[in-house]
ROGU-98691 format. One line per 8 residues: number of its first residue (from 0); for each residue x, y, z of N, C-alpha, C. Coordinates in steps of 0.001 Angstrom, whole numbers, plus 500000, padded with zeros to 6 digits. Example, Ala and Ser with C-alpha at 12.3 -4.5 7.8 and 13.67 -1.06 7.14 Angstrom:
<atoms>
0	513190/494310/507800/512300/495500/507800/513200/496700/507800 | 512850/497750/507080/513670/498940/507140/512900/500030/507870
</atoms>
This chain:
<atoms>
0	498156/918533/304009/498324/919888/303503/496997/920643/303598 | 497068/921911/303938/495856/922707/304094/495217/923021/302737 | 493891/922914/302702/493142/923192/301477/493424/924612/300980 | 493516/925553/301891/493723/926954/301496/495010/927127/300698 | 496045/926387/301057/497322/926481/300333/497183/925962/298909 | 496430/924887/298749/496217/924313/297415/495367/925255/296568 | 494357/925864/297187/493503/926803/296457/494307/927986/295929 | 495300/928421/296676/496153/929520/296213/496870/929137/294923
8	497387/927910/294872/498070/927441/293658/497093/927340/292486 | 495904/926828/292752/494913/926679/291679/494472/928034/291139 | 494342/929010/292015/493905/930328/291564/495028/931112/290909 | 496283/930724/291193/497394/931287/290439/497459/930660/289046 | 497103/929389/288957/497050/928704/287664/496009/929340/286759 | 494849/929641/287311/493749/930223/286538/492891/931068/287476 | 493125/932377/287532/492311/933233/288408/490823/933069/288134 | 490041/932924/289185/488607/932698/289014/487934/933867/288303
16	488530/935046/288402/487957/936211/287723/488047/936083/286205 | 488892/935178/285696/488986/934950/284254/487748/934232/283721 | 487011/933549/284594/485889/932716/284165/484768/933551/283565 | 483988/932921/282695/482823/933579/282122/481730/933723/283187 | 480870/934714/283012/479840/934998/284009/478855/933837/284201 | 478624/933069/283136/477651/931969/283227/478201/930761/283975 | 479496/930739/284226/480159/929539/284724/480033/929403/286235 | 480401/928232/286749/480376/927972/288187/481706/927329/288578
24	482711/928176/288757/484058/927668/289023/484418/927857/290490 | 485528/927241/290869/486015/927363/292234/485636/926170/293086 | 485617/926370/294388/485340/925292/295339/483841/925016/295387 | 483437/923805/294998/482018/923443/294919/481539/922699/296160 | 482404/921859/296715/482087/921191/297984/483335/921222/298854 | 483136/921338/300157/484287/921361/301068/483822/921097/302482 | 484566/920296/303184/484253/920053/304587/485534/919886/305397 | 486495/919178/304829/487739/918867/305531/488838/919795/305027
32	489450/920561/305914/490499/921495/305510/491857/920834/305333 | 492024/919642/305858/493296/918925/305732/493200/917965/304546 | 493991/918237/303502/493933/917444/302276/495007/916370/302295 | 494602/915153/301988/495536/914015/302015/496033/913638/300624 | 495306/914045/299591/495708/913737/298225/494776/914418/297238 | 495288/914665/296021/494515/915357/294988/494353/914447/293780 | 493111/914274/293342/492817/913540/292124/492355/914551/291078 | 492997/914550/289914/492654/915491/288854/491900/914749/287759
40	490695/915235/287437/489826/914560/286477/489209/915575/285530 | 488635/915068/284455/487943/915962/283520/486557/916328/284057 | 485865/915355/284632/484523/915560/285188/484447/914839/286531 | 483837/915473/287520/483735/914876/288857/482499/913998/288959 | 482459/912938/288158/481341/912006/288184/481433/911089/289404 | 480369/910317/289630/480354/909397/290764/481509/908413/290690 | 481819/907937/289478/482933/906999/289314/484260/907634/289715 | 484394/908928/289484/485617/909634/289856/485697/909789/291377
48	484569/910049/292017/484547/910125/293482/484947/908768/294071 | 484454/907683/293464/484857/906334/293902/486362/906151/293751 | 486896/906618/292640/488336/906517/292414/489109/907318/293459 | 488605/908485/293813/489256/909309/294836/489271/908585/296183 | 488172/907940/296512/488111/907168/297756/489126/906028/297742 | 489184/905338/296621/490102/904196/296487/491560/904642/296617 | 491870/905820/296092/493259/906294/296081/493557/907264/297221 | 492620/907343/298188/492800/908143/299398/493056/909623/299092
56	492293/910132/298138/492345/911557/297805/491054/912209/298285 | 491152/913282/299025/489928/913957/299477/489753/915334/298838 | 490441/915564/297718/490199/916728/296880/490201/916285/295426 | 489110/916564/294728/489023/916303/293292/489065/917644/292582 | 490082/917831/291753/490176/919011/290906/489698/918594/289522 | 488607/919186/289068/488031/918788/287788/487979/919982/286846 | 487901/919683/285563/487792/920748/284577/486353/921260/284548 | 485405/920404/284202/483999/920813/284159/483389/920821/285561
64	482598/921835/285901/481916/921834/287201/480758/920842/287204 | 480763/919935/288160/479661/918976/288259/478381/919698/288695 | 478525/920772/289448/477389/921593/289870/477421/922865/289030 | 476590/922901/287996/476659/924000/287042/475563/925033/287260 | 474361/924569/287468/473237/925479/287715/472602/925129/289054 | 471756/926017/289540/471162/925818/290849/470301/924575/290942 | 470339/923933/292089/469463/922781/292331/468693/923025/293631 | 467467/922543/293699/466612/922764/294868/466511/921539/295764
72	466843/920380/295213/466783/919148/295999/468002/918294/295672 | 468437/917531/296656/469502/916557/296427/468982/915205/296901 | 468417/914456/295979/467787/913173/296305/468476/911988/295631 | 469493/912266/294815/470184/911186/294127/469488/910728/292865 | 468602/911556/292318/467824/911130/291160/468594/911226/289849 | 469714/911954/289830/470491/912052/288589/471984/912004/288902 | 472794/912000/287837/474238/911798/288016/474888/912944/288798 | 474353/914138/288675/474910/915276/289406/474681/915095/290897
80	473452/914807/291275/473124/914672/292693/473833/913486/293327 | 473963/912394/292573/474641/911214/293129/476109/911509/293409 | 476767/912237/292510/478169/912579/292717/478329/913509/293916 | 477443/914482/294043/477524/915422/295154/477269/914743/296492 | 476267/913869/296526/475954/913151/297774/477151/912340/298232 | 477767/911621/297292/478905/910767/297661/480090/911620/298112 | 480341/912733/297430/481464/913591/297806/481265/914181/299198 | 480066/914677/299451/479783/915285/300749/479814/914240/301861
88	479247/913074/301597/479213/911997/302592/480606/911595/303027 | 481558/911612/302093/482918/911147/302388/483911/912306/302539 | 483398/913509/302758/484250/914684/303009/485262/914925/301887 | 484809/914805/300658/485676/915049/299504/485357/916423/298913 | 486354/917273/298859/486191/918599/298274/486273/918487/296752 | 485489/919313/296071/485519/919369/294607/485809/920806/294186 | 486791/920956/293311/487164/922275/292791/487105/922211/291276 | 486351/923137/290663/486215/923177/289205/486946/924392/288644
96	487582/924210/287485/488437/925269/286930/487914/925840/285617 | 487310/925058/284805/486592/925349/283562/487041/926623/282835 | 486132/927611/282652/486459/928739/281783/487518/929673/282370 | 487833/929513/283655/488967/930260/284193/490249/929841/283481 | 490340/928559/283134/491494/928055/282393/491288/928177/280885 | 490026/928164/280433/489737/928410/279016/490281/929762/278576 | 490127/930760/279432/490489/932125/279078/491955/932456/279324 | 492676/931547/279937/494079/931815/280282/494973/931668/279056
104	495964/932541/278966/496876/932544/277820/497610/931218/277662 | 497865/930521/278789/498575/929243/278731/497639/928075/279028 | 496335/928332/278940/495360/927326/279332/494915/926389/278234 | 493623/926085/278245/493052/925027/277410/493434/925156/275944 | 493306/926350/275400/493526/926494/273962/494999/926538/273583 | 495849/926983/274503/497289/926889/274271/497718/925423/274312 | 497123/924668/275228/497399/923225/275301/496973/922555/273986 | 495810/922943/273476/495271/922462/272206/496279/922767/271080
112	496728/924022/271012/497688/924430/269978/498998/923656/270088 | 499476/923486/271324/500733/922758/271527/500631/921317/271061 | 499466/920708/271293/499265/919316/270866/499355/919184/269350 | 498976/920247/268640/499012/920228/267171/500309/920808/266610 | 501123/921406/267489/502370/921993/267019/502200/923339/266345 | 501142/924086/266682/500918/925397/266082/501852/926439/266703 | 502360/927320/265861/503301/928354/266295/502650/929734/266203 | 503331/930724/266800/502910/932131/266728/501448/932302/267145
120	501092/931735/268264/499699/931717/268696/499260/933053/269294 | 497985/933386/269059/497360/934570/269620/495932/934227/270042 | 495388/935008/270980/494013/934810/271425/493054/935064/270264 | 492052/934197/270129/491072/934330/269052/489958/935320/269414 | 489409/935200/270619/488320/936080/271070/488772/936771/272357 | 489450/937913/272255/489959/938591/273456/488836/938957/274417 | 489133/938843/275712/488152/939166/276744/487969/940676/276820 | 486718/941107/276894/486409/942529/276938/485986/942963/278340
128	486068/944254/278579/485699/944863/279857/486437/944203/281020 | 487712/943920/280801/488520/943292/281834/489709/944171/282227 | 489952/945224/281455/491050/946129/281758/490496/947383/282437 | 491066/947716/283577/490668/948904/284316/491848/949884/284343 | 491534/951154/284589/492587/952155/284738/492447/952847/286084 | 493586/952977/286764/493662/953737/288004/494335/955077/287713 | 493726/956143/288187/494315/957483/288117/494423/958013/289541 | 495604/958464/289915/495785/959020/291254/496731/960207/291190
136	496803/960955/292274/497579/962189/292339/498390/962176/293628 | 499672/962510/293531/500505/962489/294728/501611/963529/294624 | 502340/963679/295714/503473/964593/295744/504644/964027/294923 | 505449/964882/294305/506577/964406/293494/507523/963483/294255 | 507769/963761/295548/508711/962920/296290/508113/961563/296683 | 506825/961375/296434/506170/960084/296709/505914/959290/295425 | 506091/959925/294269/505664/959328/292998/506395/958030/292668 | 507713/958018/292796/508475/956814/292440/508096/955627/293323
144	508032/955874/294630/507681/954795/295560/506297/954238/295250 | 505340/955125/295051/503960/954702/294803/503840/953962/293478 | 504432/954505/292445/504353/953899/291119/504974/952503/291125 | 506149/952347/291743/506818/951045/291776/506031/950029/292596 | 505387/950485/293661/504556/949578/294462/503364/949084/293648 | 502766/949974/292850/501646/949581/292000/502100/948582/290932 | 503294/948793/290384/503842/947832/289424/504013/946460/290077 | 504559/946444/291290/504775/945174/292004/503460/944470/292291
152	502388/945231/292422/501070/944650/292702/500388/944135/291437 | 500987/944389/290268/500432/943852/289032/499916/944891/288066 | 499967/946165/288438/499512/947204/287524/500578/947490/286477 | 500163/948092/285361/501115/948558/284369/501589/947540/283368 | 500882/946416/283224/501256/945415/282225/500380/945589/280988 | 501028/945764/279833/500319/945890/278562/500999/944967/277550 | 500340/943867/277213/500923/942925/276258/502250/942386/276741 | 503296/942593/275963/504626/942107/276301/505439/943114/277113
160	504795/944174/277601/505492/945217/278332/504977/945311/279764 | 505894/945626/280672/505555/945831/282077/505971/947244/282493 | 505551/947632/283692/505901/948945/284250/505452/950085/283334 | 504271/949930/282730/503736/950974/281856/502895/951954/282679 | 503133/953223/282476/502344/954250/283164/502437/955546/282372 | 501551/956472/282694/501661/957826/282153/501667/958781/283335 | 502583/959730/283309/502763/960643/284430/502773/962079/283923 | 502034/962922/284595/502005/964329/284209/501984/965197/285463
168	502585/966377/285346/502660/967278/286482/501573/968346/286388 | 501083/968765/287537/500068/969804/287579/499992/970411/288960 | 499014/971249/289173/498837/971905/290466/497575/971373/291130 | 497732/970867/292347/496599/970401/293138/496301/971375/294256 | 495052/971405/294675/494672/972277/295795/493837/971493/296797 | 493944/971875/298066/493109/971256/299099/493136/972129/300353 | 492159/971901/301216/492104/972584/302509/491402/971670/303496 | 492048/971393/304609/491492/970489/305597/490479/971153/306510
176	489728/970308/307242/488791/970818/308250/489281/970444/309644 | 488419/970595/310649/488861/970346/312028/489219/968890/312299 | 488731/967963/311449/489032/966536/311639/490218/966065/310819 | 490832/966950/310064/491916/966543/309168/493256/966545/309882 | 494188/965810/309310/495566/965771/309808/496483/965761/308590 | 496578/966902/307892/497259/966925/306597/498758/966664/306689 | 499273/965937/305716/500705/965688/305603/501423/966958/305154 | 500727/967752/304344/501293/969003/303849/500361/970149/304252
184	500914/971234/304754/500111/972370/305163/499455/972157/306523 | 498646/973094/306916/497954/973045/308207/496447/972999/308001 | 495715/972610/309034/494258/972638/308994/493769/974040/308620 | 492719/974074/307867/492074/975311/307441/492951/976167/306513 | 494136/975637/306162/495008/976375/305246/494730/975935/303811 | 494498/976881/302943/494338/976571/301523/495719/976292/300936 | 495927/975042/300461/497231/974616/299950/497170/974502/298433 | 498115/975086/297788/498292/974951/296345/499680/974353/296133
192	499736/973138/295595/501003/972415/295542/501172/971660/294223 | 502412/971471/293856/502714/970678/292656/502432/969216/292946 | 501752/968552/292021/501443/967120/292167/501786/966381/290874 | 501931/965069/291019/502145/964188/289872/500896/963325/289691 | 500372/963345/288506/499233/962483/288163/499783/961187/287582 | 499414/960059/288181/499886/958740/287750/498709/957951/287193 | 498871/957415/286000/497834/956594/285363/498417/955226/285028 | 497764/954167/285493/498193/952794/285201/496966/951925/284929
200	497116/950946/284081/496050/949967/283853/496305/948724/284691 | 495247/947953/284929/495386/946691/285657/494233/945773/285289 | 494415/944483/285550/493363/943510/285274/492312/943540/286382 | 491085/943302/285983/489922/943406/286868/490118/942688/288200 | 490643/941480/288159/490714/940682/289386/491742/941217/290384 | 492568/942170/289958/493591/942730/290835/493118/943980/291586 | 491872/944382/291397/491433/945677/291928/491631/945799/293433 | 491256/944804/294192/491400/944880/295646/492867/945043/296039
208	493739/944289/295396/495170/944360/295688/495749/945716/295290 | 495324/946233/294143/495814/947525/293669/495415/948636/294632 | 494158/948626/295070/493695/949672/295988/494390/949567/297345 | 494587/948357/297829/495303/948175/299097/496721/948728/298996 | 497365/948470/297866/498726/948972/297635/498737/950495/297539 | 497738/951043/296867/497628/952499/296731/497544/953169/298094 | 496639/952687/298932/496430/953315/300244/497656/953143/301154 | 498317/951999/301021/499469/951708/301886/500667/952582/301538
216	500817/952921/300265/502033/953606/299819/501831/955081/299481 | 500608/955556/299589/500328/956964/299288/500649/957828/300497 | 501109/959030/300241/501537/959911/301320/500382/960704/301927 | 499273/960844/301201/498171/961676/301688/497285/960935/302694 | 496683/961716/303600/495710/961148/304544/494458/960699/303803 | 493969/961509/302887/492835/961164/302031/493365/961000/300608 | 493240/959808/300080/493808/959510/298764/492782/959827/297678 | 493140/960708/296771/492283/961000/295623/492626/960022/294503
224	491631/959301/294027/491878/958343/292946/490603/958141/292144 | 490759/957639/290937/489639/957325/290049/489910/955977/289399 | 488853/955191/289189/488973/953906/288486/487986/953898/287330 | 488494/953528/286151/487671/953468/284945/487703/952054/284369 | 486581/951607/283874/486537/950359/283115/486758/950708/281645 | 487762/950088/281022/488111/950404/279646/487429/949454/278670 | 487197/949927/277475/486599/949106/276425/487646/948266/275691 | 488917/948551/275913/489980/947818/275217/489884/946320/275472
232	489916/945481/274436/489982/944035/274663/491342/943653/275230 | 491372/942599/276024/492623/942123/276630/493266/941108/275688 | 494382/941469/275102/494987/940629/274070/495559/939322/274598 | 495757/939200/275915/496343/937979/276462/495370/937142/277283 | 494105/937553/277345/493082/936758/278033/491903/936616/277084 | 491376/935423/276951/490217/935242/276085/490071/933813/275627 | 489035/933570/274856/488690/932219/274415/489276/931924/273038 | 489730/930685/272876/490245/930255/271582/491618/930818/271285
240	492255/930240/270270/493558/930724/269813/493672/930486/268326 | 494597/931203/267723/494914/930996/266318/496427/930901/266197 | 496884/929967/265378/498316/929769/265178/498575/929201/263796 | 499822/928888/263526/500203/928438/262195/501086/927197/262249 | 500955/926360/261221/501898/925270/261006/503123/925825/260286 | 504251/925187/260483/505439/925606/259745/505277/925329/258255 | 504594/924228/257945/504345/923867/256548/502860/923593/256364 | 502306/924085/255267/500890/923833/254971/500682/922372/254613
248	499433/921909/254767/499095/920535/254375/497721/920532/253727 | 497418/919469/253026/496113/919369/252381/495023/919195/253440 | 493785/919438/253031/492672/919318/253972/492538/917889/254494 | 492695/916912/253604/492585/915511/254036/493707/915149/255000 | 494926/915562/254676/496054/915268/255566/495888/915997/256899 | 495346/917192/256845/495132/917977/258057/494151/917276/258997 | 493026/916842/258476/492027/916181/259323/492557/914863/259887 | 493321/914130/259089/493908/912881/259588/494915/913183/260692
256	495694/914236/260507/496674/914664/261509/495975/915023/262818 | 494904/915803/262720/494150/916208/263911/493539/914987/264592 | 492974/914101/263807/492350/912896/264361/493355/912073/265154 | 494573/911945/264625/495609/911168/265309/496100/911885/266570 | 496366/913185/266463/496935/913931/267586/495949/914079/268742 | 494667/914316/268417/493662/914552/269445/492872/913295/269780 | 493232/912188/269152/492623/910876/269425/491104/910929/269277 | 490673/911412/268122/489239/911573/267851/488618/910280/267347
264	487395/910026/267790/486664/908891/267258/486148/909165/265859 | 486008/910423/265531/485539/910836/264214/485511/912353/264170 | 485540/912917/262967/485506/914369/262816/484403/914747/261829 | 483473/915581/262250/482477/916147/261341/483046/917450/260788 | 482896/917667/259502/483508/918862/258923/482656/919428/257791 | 482924/920684/257439/482241/921335/256323/482892/920909/255012 | 482394/921424/253922/482893/921029/252605/484346/921409/252421 | 485073/920530/251725/486456/920845/251375/486473/922007/250381
272	487476/922854/250508/487615/924014/249631/488800/923863/248679 | 489484/922721/248818/490657/922433/247974/491716/923519/248082 | 491981/923941/249315/493074/924877/249540/493898/924383/250734 | 495195/924697/250762/496060/924186/251832/495696/924778/253194 | 495997/924011/254235/495733/924442/255606/497052/924811/256272 | 497175/926069/256651/498375/926527/257360/498015/927294/258633 | 497067/928227/258514/496635/929025/259668/495382/928391/260262 | 495439/928058/261549/494362/927288/262176/493885/927977/263449
280	492568/928127/263579/491951/928621/264813/491406/927429/265585 | 491528/927474/266913/491016/926402/267762/490229/927009/268911 | 489249/926263/269402/488532/926650/270614/488018/925384/271272 | 488623/925034/272393/488226/923828/273103/486817/923916/273640 | 486053/922832/273517/484667/922831/273967/483737/923404/272923 | 482618/923957/273366/481594/924471/272450/482013/925832/271903 | 482333/925897/270609/482899/927126/270075/482218/927689/268852 | 480956/927345/268621/480274/927824/267413/480186/929348/267374
288	480139/929981/268552/480013/931444/268607/481222/932152/268000 | 482340/931435/267836/483575/932064/267372/483866/931791/265894 | 482892/931249/265156/483125/930988/263734/483482/932277/263000 | 482748/933352/263269/483019/934624/262604/484397/935167/262984 | 484816/934911/264235/486149/935350/264646/487230/934622/263859 | 487010/933310/263658/487980/932515/262898/488066/933006/261455 | 486910/933334/260879/486900/933883/259523/487590/935248/259518 | 487341/936032/260560/487898/937378/260638/489414/937412/260688
296	490035/936386/261293/491507/936338/261352/492082/935591/260161 | 491196/935244/259198/491584/934588/257944/492228/933223/258183 | 491656/932488/259143/492117/931119/259377/491701/930218/258217 | 492522/929246/257917/492185/928271/256879/491251/927197/257419 | 491305/926989/258744/490455/925981/259379/490147/926402/260803 | 489007/925936/261321/488603/926208/262692/488206/924898/263340 | 488930/924528/264401/488669/923293/265137/487957/923617/266442 | 486804/922998/266659/486068/923195/267901/485150/922000/268112
304	484038/922199/268831/483137/921073/269113/481697/921558/269223 | 480784/920592/269215/479348/920817/269442/478694/921688/268379 | 479157/921584/267142/478542/922352/266062/477216/921721/265655 | 476204/922562/265436/474903/922098/264969/474852/922112/263439 | 473847/921457/262914/473691/921280/261468/473868/922585/260698 | 473075/923597/261033/473077/924837/260260/474346/925653/260467 | 475072/925377/261553/476290/926146/261797/477409/925794/260821 | 477333/924620/260219/478340/924284/259216/478217/925184/257988
312	477019/925699/257733/476850/926638/256619/477613/927940/256870 | 477824/928261/258136/478470/929529/258480/479930/929585/258047 | 480461/928459/257595/481811/928474/257037/481868/929374/255804 | 480719/929511/255116/480581/930428/253976/481686/930233/252930 | 482164/928991/252811/483210/928647/251840/484474/929494/252017 | 484693/929931/253252/485890/930730/253545/486923/929971/254365 | 486475/928928/255043/487403/928115/255826/486800/926735/256044 | 487616/925820/256525/487168/924468/256843/486760/924428/258308
320	485497/924094/258565/485013/923926/259934/485098/922461/260318 | 485593/922187/261513/485709/920792/261941/485302/920644/263399 | 484366/919750/263651/483918/919417/265006/484634/918137/265406 | 485597/918250/266313/486412/917082/266662/485918/916389/267932 | 484869/916929/268560/484351/916344/269798/484721/917200/270998 | 483784/917371/271909/483984/918243/273073/485121/917731/273958 | 485013/916495/274388/486043/915906/275255/487394/915905/274559 | 487388/915540/273278/488645/915430/272539/489374/916767/272455
328	488621/917847/272306/489256/919161/272167/489867/919652/273477 | 489489/919022/274588/490010/919415/275900/490796/918285/276564 | 491099/917250/275809/491560/915997/276428/492855/916114/277225 | 493748/917019/276876/495038/917096/277570/495042/918095/278722 | 493896/918676/279012/493818/919701/280049/494155/919144/281428 | 493604/917992/281763/493860/917457/283108/495329/917090/283281 | 495999/916667/282213/497431/916379/282297/498207/917651/282641 | 497787/918756/282028/498435/920040/282276/498269/920455/283739
336	497067/920259/284287/496804/920627/285680/497664/919788/286619 | 497771/918504/286338/498607/917622/287163/500058/918083/287135 | 500580/918351/285944/501980/918777/285821/502217/920083/286585 | 501264/921005/286489/501398/922289/287188/501432/922075/288703 | 500485/921284/289223/500415/921073/290671/501640/920324/291191 | 502148/919371/290423/503339/918629/290855/504563/919533/290919 | 504601/920518/290043/505710/921474/290072/505617/922395/291275 | 504391/922765/291649/504196/923698/292755/504145/923012/294117
344	503658/921780/294146/503498/921053/295411/504279/919755/295303 | 505462/919722/295862/506312/918534/295763/506057/917584/296937 | 506412/916331/296715/506285/915300/297763/504861/915209/298312 | 503895/915219/297394/502488/915141/297782/501746/914334/296727 | 500709/913631/297146/499959/912770/296229/499081/913593/295291 | 499510/913704/294038/498728/914371/292994/498570/913363/291864 | 497349/912900/291660/497104/911730/290802/496212/912088/289624 | 496574/911605/288450/495769/911782/287249/494691/910705/287212
352	493452/911117/287118/492344/910150/287094/492445/909221/285891 | 492121/907967/286114/492133/906975/285039/490744/906739/284462 | 489732/907437/284998/488355/907265/284530/488130/908098/283276 | 487654/907441/282221/487301/908150/280987/485879/908673/281148 | 485748/909980/281297/484435/910573/281557/483730/911060/280286 | 484294/910757/279134/483654/911181/277869/482332/910441/277688 | 481199/911162/277668/479904/910481/277523/479593/910076/276092 | 480388/910550/275131/480131/910264/273719/480963/909075/273275
360	480303/908095/272701/480978/906905/272199/480821/906831/270675 | 481713/906140/270018/481691/906047/268556/481544/904586/268141 | 480669/904347/267183/480397/902983/266724/481178/902725/265449
</atoms>
């Protein structure tokens, strides 16, 4: 199977534009365009590359990017360089998905919520500066065709609603020069005509597709349009989630429940507040930056990882903070990726890695 076809499925699963700016997602190594099998792992360590070789897979899809920051030499002196050398030597492609899936509505944190049985989930930290607005002007007899084409391209989605737009009528004017070929009027003729102003929003990563659709379906030779970046947060894209249990439970029962469901070696937590736990915020991976968000949505508890000593004070006796472990908070992500790829690519070798890449051990 061609690598390009698989990349299309992966980018439909989690558009790379969803990723945080600091991240390094997408195709990290590639040499062979013909893929014989896919191994899905949490981290593309050297042991995972060995497993891929053993199982005749020449594409490793991993959650964390093994190549995160720039490197100037590849000498095999550390675990990153050794994994890259082995992958390149054996023509194994590596694709990392990381925060592209963290920010997805059905991604890491939805998987986290599903594992705990949380209901009525919403994004905890909505992504900002990701919604754009297109404004264009066209003839009334072109408006329906153009608007529907923009909807088909992905514009006009707001929350649970699709085909959203605002349309207003007005008078447009124009006059062509010697190089023009106007659809309406003649060269050098001052034209005053009724036009429809169409306004639609779209997600940042769709801009190229939206503009291509606009130019293809617009009736004018020169298309007048404007694009604005909006300050509105995107309610369906972002980090973390908050949801609720059907029935509240005590803090002790809650932590034991989480430990069992997420298979934690141990849980570090803030002081008990002796109040029931019903509304829970989660953020897979390092989530200390979202403590205030969890407090802001009035969560009873916040589950995340990599909390430092002083950050436990930030609970401010308003909620229970719990560090369940970085790997543990993301543990079911690779299973989700495997299930997705098997649904999209049938009769092909898609294998769940058996290597436990969690570097943290418990005594």
